[in-house]
C-alpha positions in Angstrom: 0.0 0.0 0.0 3.0 2.3 0.0 5.2 3.7 -2.7 8.4 1.8 -3.5 11.8 3.3 -4.5 14.2 1.7 -6.9 17.9 2.4 -7.4 19.8 0.8 -10.2 23.4 -0.1 -9.2 24.1 -0.6 -12.9 27.0 -2.9 -13.8 29.2 -1.5 -16.6 27.4 -2.2 -19.9 30.7 -3.2 -21.5 34.0 -4.5 -20.1 34.9 -4.2 -16.5 36.0 -6.7 -13.9 33.7 -8.7 -11.6 30.5 -7.0 -12.8 31.1 -3.6 -11.1 29.5 -0.2 -11.1 32.5 1.3 -9.4 34.8 3.1 -11.9 38.0 1.5 -10.7 36.7 -1.9 -11.9 34.2 -0.9 -14.5 36.5 0.9 -16.9 33.5 2.2 -18.9 33.7 5.5 -20.7 30.2 6.9 -20.4 31.0 9.9 -22.6 31.0 7.5 -25.6 27.4 6.7 -25.0 26.6 10.1 -26.3 28.2 9.3 -29.7 26.0 7.7 -32.3 27.2 4.3 -33.5 29.6 3.4 -30.7 29.6 0.0 -29.0 29.2 1.8 -25.7 25.9 3.4 -26.8 24.6 0.1 -28.2 25.4 -1.7 -24.9 23.8 1.2 -22.9 20.5 1.0 -24.8 20.6 -2.9 -24.6 20.7 -2.6 -20.8 18.1 0.1 -20.7 15.7 -2.0 -22.7 16.3 -5.0 -20.5 15.5 -2.9 -17.4 12.5 -1.4 -19.0 10.9 -4.9 -19.4 11.5 -5.5 -15.7 9.8 -2.2 -14.9 6.9 -2.8 -17.3 4.7 -5.1 -15.1 4.6 -2.3 -12.4 3.5 0.1 -15.1 0.8 -2.3 -16.3 -0.5 -2.7 -12.7 -0.3 1.1 -12.2 2.2 0.8 -9.4 4.2 4.0 -8.9 7.9 3.8 -8.5 10.3 6.4 -7.1 13.0 5.9 -9.8 16.5 7.1 -8.9 19.0 6.2 -11.7 22.6 7.5 -12.0 22.7 8.3 -8.3 25.5 10.3 -6.7 26.6 11.5 -10.2 28.4 14.5 -8.7 31.2 12.1 -7.8 33.6 10.1 -9.9 33.3 6.7 -8.1 30.5 5.3 -10.3 31.1 4.9 -14.1 28.1 7.2 -14.9 29.7 10.1 -13.0 33.4 9.4 -13.8 33.4 11.5 -17.0 31.8 14.6 -15.2 28.4 15.9 -14.3 27.7 17.1 -17.9 27.9 13.5 -19.2 25.9 12.2 -16.3 23.2 14.8 -16.9 22.9 13.7 -20.6 22.7 10.0 -19.6 19.8 10.8 -17.3 18.0 12.8 -20.0 18.6 10.0 -22.5 17.0 7.5 -20.2 14.1 9.8 -19.4 13.3 10.3 -23.1 13.7 6.6 -23.9 11.6 5.4 -21.0 8.8 7.9 -21.3 8.6 8.2 -25.1 9.7 4.8 -26.4 8.7 2.5 -23.6 5.8 4.6 -22.3 6.7 3.9 -18.7 4.5 6.6 -17.1 4.4 5.1 -13.6 8.0 6.3 -12.9 8.5 9.2 -10.5 11.9 10.6 -11.6 14.2 11.3 -8.7 17.4 13.3 -9.4 20.3 12.6 -7.0 22.9 15.3 -7.1 23.1 18.4 -4.8 25.3 20.4 -7.2 23.5 23.3 -9.1 26.0 23.1 -12.0 25.1 19.4 -12.6 21.3 19.8 -12.4 19.4 17.8 -15.0 16.6 20.4 -15.4 13.1 20.7 -14.1 11.6 19.0 -17.2 13.5 15.7 -16.4 12.8 15.1 -12.8 9.9 15.2 -10.3 11.9 15.1 -7.0 15.4 16.2 -6.1 17.5 14.3 -3.6 20.9 13.8 -2.2 22.9 11.2 -0.3 25.0 11.8 2.8 26.5 9.8 5.6 26.9 11.7 8.9 28.9 10.4 11.8 27.2 7.6 13.8 24.4 8.9 16.0 24.7 12.5 14.7 21.0 12.9 14.4 19.5 16.3 13.4 17.1 17.7 10.8 20.0 18.1 8.4 18.4 21.5 7.6 21.6 22.9 6.0 21.8 20.0 3.6 18.1 20.6 2.7 18.9 24.3 2.1 21.8 23.4 -0.1 19.7 21.0 -2.2 16.9 23.5 -2.7 19.4 25.9 -4.3 19.8 23.7 -7.4 16.4 24.9 -8.8 14.0 27.8 -8.0 11.1 25.4 -8.8 9.3 24.0 -5.8 10.5 20.4 -6.1 10.2 18.1 -3.1 13.4 17.1 -1.5 14.4 13.6 -0.2 17.3 12.0 1.6 17.8 9.2 -0.8 20.6 7.5 1.2 21.9 8.1 4.7 23.5 6.1 7.4 21.9 8.1 10.2 18.2 8.8 10.4 16.9 12.3 11.1 15.8 13.6 14.5 12.0 14.1 14.8 12.2 16.9 17.3 14.7 18.8 15.3 12.7 18.3 12.1 9.6 19.8 13.8 11.6 22.6 15.4 13.2 23.7 12.1 10.3 22.8 9.9 12.6 20.9 7.5 10.3 19.1 5.1 12.2 16.1 3.8 9.8 13.9 1.9 11.5 10.7 3.0 14.8 9.2 4.0 16.3 5.8 3.1 18.8 4.0 5.3 20.3 0.6 5.1 19.7 -2.5 7.3 22.6 -4.5 8.6 24.9 -2.3 10.6 22.8 0.8 10.1 19.4 -0.3 11.5 19.7 -3.9 12.6 22.4 -3.0 15.2 23.1 0.1 17.2 26.3 1.0 15.3 24.8 4.1 13.6 21.3 4.4 15.0 20.2 3.5 18.5 16.9 1.6 18.9 15.6 4.5 20.9 16.3 6.9 18.0 14.4 4.6 15.6 11.4 4.3 18.0 11.3 8.0 18.6 11.3 8.9 14.9 8.8 6.3 13.9 6.4 7.5 16.6 7.0 11.2 16.2 4.1 13.4 15.1 6.3 14.8 12.3 6.8 11.4 10.7 4.2 9.8 8.5 4.3 6.0 8.5 2.5 3.6 6.2 -0.5 3.2 8.4 -1.1 6.9 8.3 -1.1 7.4 4.6 -4.4 8.6 3.1 -6.8 5.8 2.0 -6.4 6.7 -1.7 -2.6 6.0 -1.4 -2.7 3.2 1.1 -5.0 0.8 -0.7 
């Protein structure tokens, strides 16, 4: 009854070692995707088409997906960001056009994941803006400064999300500052299934906080 979010940790379409998305093993020149007739472009579209068919059943059942491709493209650690933000921006636009026009995947809610204004994909290509960050363990807050930084990438009123974090926000600080993050996503294992980064009290406090909306509180039209 909720809304799911997908992130594609895309293995290099060509070459690479051990099926990696990290550039140090991928060895994939994403800039060549933007050149007609290259093997890199052909492989890129092959993978996109394969993923489109995995996404299609959700579209046919009218299941919305928060779709976050090419995440953290402000950095050079993934192959899609290793050639710079200009290339990453064009890869995102290429996928957007291919999925919305060719594959007609209109259930995707497009989530841009880069806090740098100079790398922004453009209002026409995304519905939500987001960023990833990993504070020190147990350093809970509203992360209001990071929200303000993210908002600066566009004057348009786009919703903002914490697409990845190791430390969950603090409900009291969110309410005090009025920081309107749409959602946050953290990992299990050491992040939420132990107290290495988030105490169990911090989890309980946020999930029961009046500022937080949990699945059971969603409007009936969304939640079934």
